[in-house]
C-alpha positions in Angstrom: 51.8 -190.1 -132.4 52.3 -186.4 -133.7 48.6 -186.2 -135.2 47.5 -187.2 -131.4 48.8 -184.3 -129.4 47.6 -181.7 -131.6 44.6 -179.9 -130.5 41.6 -178.5 -132.5 42.0 -174.8 -133.1 38.7 -173.7 -130.7 40.0 -175.5 -127.9 43.5 -173.5 -127.7 41.2 -170.1 -128.1 39.5 -171.1 -124.8 42.5 -171.8 -123.2 43.9 -168.0 -123.8 40.4 -166.6 -123.0 40.8 -168.3 -119.5 43.9 -166.9 -118.8 43.0 -163.4 -119.9 40.0 -164.2 -117.4 42.5 -164.9 -114.3 44.9 -162.6 -115.2 42.1 -159.9 -114.9 40.4 -161.3 -111.8 44.3 -161.4 -109.9 44.7 -157.7 -111.0 41.2 -156.8 -109.4 42.1 -158.5 -106.2 45.0 -156.9 -106.1 43.7 -153.4 -106.6 41.0 -154.3 -104.1 44.1 -155.3 -101.3 45.8 -152.2 -102.0 42.8 -150.0 -101.9 42.4 -151.5 -98.2 45.8 -150.8 -97.1 45.4 -147.7 -98.3 42.7 -146.8 -96.3 43.8 -148.5 -93.0 46.9 -146.3 -93.5 45.1 -143.2 -93.9 42.8 -143.7 -91.1 45.7 -144.0 -88.6 47.7 -141.1 -90.2 44.7 -139.3 -89.5 43.9 -140.0 -86.4 47.5 -139.9 -85.5 47.6 -135.9 -86.4 44.6 -135.4 -84.7 45.5 -136.6 -81.5 48.8 -135.0 -81.5 47.4 -131.0 -81.4 45.2 -132.8 -78.3 48.0 -133.7 -76.4 49.7 -130.8 -76.1 46.7 -128.7 -75.2 46.2 -131.2 -72.2 49.4 -129.8 -70.9 49.0 -126.1 -71.7 48.9 -123.7 -68.3 45.9 -122.3 -69.7 42.7 -122.8 -71.6 42.0 -121.2 -74.4 38.9 -121.5 -76.2 40.1 -122.9 -79.1 42.9 -125.7 -79.5 45.8 -123.7 -80.8 47.4 -124.9 -84.2 49.9 -127.1 -84.0 53.5 -126.0 -83.1 57.0 -128.0 -81.7 57.0 -128.2 -78.3 59.2 -125.5 -76.2 61.9 -126.6 -73.4 60.0 -126.5 -70.0 60.2 -123.9 -68.0 59.1 -121.7 -65.1 55.3 -120.8 -64.6 55.7 -117.4 -65.2 53.6 -114.7 -62.1 49.5 -113.4 -62.9 49.6 -110.4 -65.1 49.7 -107.4 -61.9 45.9 -105.8 -62.1 45.3 -102.0 -61.3 44.5 -101.3 -57.8 41.0 -101.5 -56.4 39.8 -97.8 -56.1 39.8 -97.1 -52.0 36.6 -97.2 -49.9 35.3 -93.6 -48.3 36.9 -94.8 -45.1 39.9 -96.9 -45.1 40.3 -98.6 -41.3 43.7 -98.4 -40.7 45.6 -101.5 -39.0 45.3 -102.8 -35.5 48.9 -103.2 -35.0 50.3 -104.9 -32.2 53.8 -106.2 -30.7 54.3 -109.9 -31.2 57.0 -111.4 -28.9 58.3 -114.9 -29.5 60.8 -116.7 -27.4 63.3 -119.5 -29.2 63.8 -121.9 -26.0 66.9 -123.3 -27.6 69.1 -120.3 -27.9 66.2 -118.2 -25.5 66.5 -114.6 -27.9 63.4 -112.9 -27.7 62.0 -111.9 -31.5 60.0 -108.8 -30.9 57.9 -107.3 -34.1 54.8 -105.8 -35.5 52.0 -108.1 -36.6 48.1 -106.9 -37.3 45.7 -108.0 -34.3 43.2 -110.0 -34.9 40.9 -110.5 -31.7 40.4 -109.0 -28.1 40.8 -112.0 -26.8 44.2 -114.2 -25.9 45.2 -116.4 -23.3 48.2 -113.8 -21.7 48.4 -114.0 -18.1 48.0 -109.8 -16.8 52.2 -110.1 -16.5 52.4 -111.1 -19.3 49.8 -108.8 -20.6 52.1 -105.5 -18.6 55.3 -106.5 -20.4 54.4 -106.4 -23.8 51.9 -103.5 -23.4 55.0 -101.4 -22.0 57.2 -101.5 -24.5 58.0 -98.6 -26.0 60.3 -98.1 -29.5 63.0 -95.8 -29.2 62.7 -94.4 -32.9 59.4 -92.2 -33.1 59.1 -91.9 -36.5 57.1 -94.2 -37.5 57.6 -97.1 -40.9 53.9 -96.2 -41.1 51.7 -93.6 -41.3 48.9 -94.0 -38.7 45.8 -92.5 -37.9 45.5 -91.6 -34.1 42.7 -93.5 -32.7 40.7 -92.9 -29.2 40.3 -95.9 -27.0 37.0 -95.8 -25.2 37.5 -98.3 -22.4 33.6 -99.6 -21.1 34.7 -100.9 -17.2 31.3 -102.7 -16.6 29.8 -105.4 -14.5 27.0 -106.7 -17.3 25.7 -105.2 -20.2 25.4 -101.8 -21.4 22.2 -99.7 -21.5 22.8 -97.1 -23.2 24.6 -99.2 -26.1 22.3 -97.3 -28.6 23.5 -94.5 -28.1 26.7 -95.2 -27.9 26.2 -96.5 -31.3 24.9 -93.6 -32.8 27.5 -91.4 -31.7 30.4 -93.6 -33.2 28.2 -93.9 -36.3 30.6 -93.0 -39.2 33.7 -92.5 -37.7 35.5 -95.8 -38.1 38.7 -96.0 -38.2 39.4 -92.8 -35.8 38.3 -95.4 -31.9 38.9 -98.2 -30.6 36.4 -99.9 -28.4 37.3 -102.3 -25.4 35.1 -103.9 -22.8 35.8 -105.3 -19.4 32.7 -106.7 -18.3 32.4 -109.8 -15.1 33.6 -113.1 -16.8 30.0 -114.6 -16.3 27.9 -112.1 -18.1 27.3 -113.7 -21.4 25.1 -111.1 -23.5 24.7 -113.7 -26.4 21.6 -110.8 -28.3 24.5 -108.6 -29.6 24.3 -107.7 -32.8 27.4 -108.8 -34.8 26.9 -105.5 -36.9 26.9 -103.9 -32.9 30.5 -101.9 -32.9 30.2 -103.4 -29.7 30.6 -106.8 -30.9 33.7 -109.2 -30.5 35.3 -106.3 -28.5 35.6 -108.0 -24.9 39.0 -108.5 -23.1 40.3 -111.4 -21.6 38.2 -110.2 -17.8 38.2 -111.0 -13.9 35.7 -110.2 -10.9 35.6 -106.6 -10.0 34.9 -105.6 -6.8 34.0 -102.3 -5.2 35.9 -100.5 -3.1 39.1 -103.0 -3.8 43.0 -103.6 -5.6 40.4 -105.6 -7.9 39.2 -102.6 -9.5 42.2 -100.8 -10.4 43.1 -104.5 -12.0 40.4 -104.2 -14.2 41.9 -100.4 -15.3 45.8 -101.4 -15.8 44.2 -104.3 -18.0 41.8 -102.3 -20.0 44.8 -99.8 -20.7 47.4 -102.6 -21.3 44.6 -104.2 -24.4 44.1 -100.7 -25.7 47.9 -100.1 -25.6 48.7 -103.8 -27.7 47.3 -100.9 -30.9 49.9 -98.5 -31.9 47.1 -96.5 -33.1 45.5 -95.4 -30.1 47.0 -92.7 -28.3 44.6 -91.2 -26.3 42.7 -93.8 -23.5 39.3 -92.9 -21.6 37.4 -94.7 -18.9 33.7 -95.3 -18.8 31.5 -96.8 -16.7 28.1 -98.5 -18.3 26.1 -95.5 -16.2 28.2 -92.8 -18.5 26.9 -90.8 -21.8 28.7 -88.6 -24.3 27.5 -84.9 -24.0 29.0 -84.0 -27.2 29.4 -85.2 -30.8 32.0 -87.8 -31.9 33.8 -85.3 -33.9 34.1 -82.5 -31.2 35.0 -84.8 -28.4 37.5 -86.1 -30.8 39.3 -82.8 -31.7 39.0 -81.9 -27.9 41.2 -85.0 -26.7 43.4 -85.5 -30.2 44.4 -81.2 -30.4 45.7 -81.1 -25.7 49.0 -82.8 -25.4 47.7 -82.8 -21.4 45.9 -86.1 -20.0 42.4 -85.0 -18.1 42.7 -86.4 -14.4 41.4 -84.7 -11.2 44.1 -85.1 -8.6 43.8 -83.1 -4.7 45.3 -83.5 -1.7 42.0 -83.9 0.6 43.1 -83.2 4.3 40.3 -84.5 5.8 39.3 -88.0 6.5 38.5 -88.5 2.9 41.3 -87.8 1.7 44.6 -87.9 4.1 42.2 -89.8 6.1 42.8 -92.7 4.3 47.1 -92.4 3.8 48.6 -95.6 5.6 52.0 -95.0 7.5 53.3 -97.9 6.4 53.3 -96.8 2.9 56.1 -94.4 4.2 58.9 -94.3 2.6 58.0 -95.1 -0.8 55.1 -92.6 -0.3 55.0 -89.1 1.8 51.6 -88.1 3.0 52.2 -85.0 1.0 52.5 -87.1 -2.0 49.2 -88.3 -1.1 46.3 -87.5 -4.0 42.7 -88.2 -4.4 41.0 -88.0 -8.0 38.2 -89.6 -10.3 38.3 -93.2 -11.0 37.1 -91.6 -15.0 40.5 -90.5 -16.5 41.4 -89.6 -20.0 45.4 -90.7 -20.3 47.6 -90.1 -23.9 49.9 -92.7 -24.5 52.7 -91.8 -22.7 51.3 -91.9 -19.4 49.3 -94.8 -20.0 52.3 -96.5 -20.7 53.6 -95.5 -17.6 50.6 -96.7 -15.4 50.8 -100.0 -16.3 54.3 -100.1 -16.2 54.7 -99.1 -12.7 55.9 -101.7 -10.3 56.7 -99.2 -7.6 54.0 -97.8 -6.0 51.3 -100.5 -7.6 52.4 -103.3 -4.8 52.7 -100.9 -1.8 49.0 -99.4 -2.5 47.7 -103.9 -2.5 49.4 -104.3 0.3 48.4 -101.5 2.4 45.2 -99.4 0.8 42.1 -101.5 1.7 38.3 -99.6 2.6 38.3 -97.5 4.0 41.2 -96.6 1.4 39.8 -97.0 -1.8 42.7 -97.7 -4.3 41.0 -96.4 -7.9 40.3 -93.1 -6.0 44.0 -92.7 -4.9 46.5 -95.1 -7.2 46.9 -93.2 -10.8 46.3 -89.5 -8.6 49.0 -90.0 -6.3 51.4 -91.8 -9.2 50.5 -88.8 -11.3 51.2 -86.6 -8.9 54.7 -87.5 -8.0 56.3 -88.7 -10.7 54.0 -87.0 -14.0 52.5 -84.0 -12.2 53.7 -82.1 -15.4 51.2 -84.0 -17.9 47.6 -84.1 -16.6 46.0 -80.8 -16.2 44.6 -82.3 -13.0 40.7 -82.0 -14.4 38.4 -84.8 -15.3 36.4 -84.5 -18.5 33.2 -86.9 -17.1 30.7 -84.6 -14.9 29.7 -86.3 -11.8 27.1 -84.9 -8.8 28.5 -85.4 -5.6 25.9 -82.4 -4.2 24.1 -84.8 -2.2 27.3 -86.7 0.1 27.6 -90.3 0.0 29.9 -92.7 -0.8 28.1 -93.0 -4.7 27.3 -89.8 -6.2 23.7 -88.8 -7.5 21.4 -90.7 -10.3 19.3 -89.2 -13.3 16.5 -90.4 -14.6 14.2 -90.4 -17.4 12.7 -86.9 -15.5 15.9 -85.2 -15.3 16.8 -85.4 -19.2 15.7 -81.3 -20.4 18.2 -79.6 -22.7 18.6 -77.4 -20.1 19.9 -79.3 -17.8 22.2 -81.3 -20.6 23.3 -77.7 -21.5 24.2 -76.5 -17.7 26.5 -79.6 -17.4 28.3 -79.1 -21.1 28.9 -75.3 -20.6 28.1 -74.3 -16.9 31.7 -74.6 -15.7 35.1 -72.8 -16.4 38.2 -74.0 -16.8 42.0 -73.9 -18.8 42.6 -75.9 -22.4 45.6 -76.0 -23.8 46.0 -72.3 -21.8 43.3 -70.9 -22.6 40.1 -70.0 -20.7 37.0 -72.0 -21.2 33.5 -72.8 -20.7 33.8 -76.2 -22.0 35.5 -78.4 -19.3 33.2 -82.1 -19.7 33.2 -84.3 -22.3 31.2 -87.1 -20.0 28.8 -87.3 -17.3 27.7 -89.9 -15.5 25.8 -91.7 -13.7 22.4 -92.1 -15.6 19.7 -95.0 -15.2 19.0 -96.9 -17.9 15.5 -95.2 -18.4 16.8 -92.2 -19.1 17.7 -93.8 -22.5 14.2 -92.7 -24.6 14.5 -89.0 -23.5 18.5 -89.0 -24.5 18.3 -90.8 -28.2 15.4 -87.9 -29.0 17.5 -85.5 -28.4 19.8 -86.1 -31.5 23.2 -84.2 -30.4 25.1 -87.2 -30.8 
């Protein structure tokens, strides 16, 4: 039996070689598996290392041109304010803000809050009563907490269009910030062709119909004054019509008005039928016939007097009740009011020239054939008056009444 179990030597050698070959295959397979696992793990580690800075970059408050280096995340904090930039260089002419009184009423506590705000538009929904109340407010502290440039308010009382608009455009050109414009036109008038570049664009105030010779004329004047008073920069107020023209350039007129402490309003005691003859005895005792005055409708007022005109609650109702044609309120109300209460604040003369030499209810009208340099110089320097205590021959700054066909020759005379 023992001899039968013994294998020949060649078979033993073959079995040993087969075992060694299988061992090599096993090691080779183990190497392949390990290498594959290493590649897989390495790829995952690489993808994780690249995703991390991308995630940090996505929550960064700014977006740089290249990803920042990987850093430990910092604790959350509030975003700092942007760095302050150097202020831009100011424009050649900086327009000051239009400041108005802003009033709000708390219905719960019945308290009124009054503050200064910048005026954005001339249109509003206020009634005349509310408008006059707001415009009549005067600060008790005279020193303003801000610097203002004194402006002249040009208030145009017209029925419709402005035939001399090109002349006025030329007059105002280059003087932005030194004037304000206000238009009181019939509510039904619609001037859609007015270009946005015009100085008159958007300068229309809420208006009502005006009938010649009635109290509605004075209502319109006070409405213009009240709207202009909402701008604290306005210090002088000139009333003009569509037939008025300037006699000098803007700088001359601006200096003439702003360097005077008096208003320019004519008022005289006309003892005839067209003066005292219009006085109604029922106005007494509020107004005596000796206080009755007549004057030009086309006035110029300084701010303090303008406030008094729109604040009057004593004499205005008397005129509304008792002054009817042939009593013309626009010729008597303001002259009588100023004569009774503020006579020391007026120069007692008008700066708007008009020709009444032909008589009648309306002044003379001038057209194309009348416009000559000699004619205009006669209006400019043909009178004598007192200005700031000195005698001068420069008494009128504006003139009326001019026909629309006078525009072309007026534009050829380039005094504005």
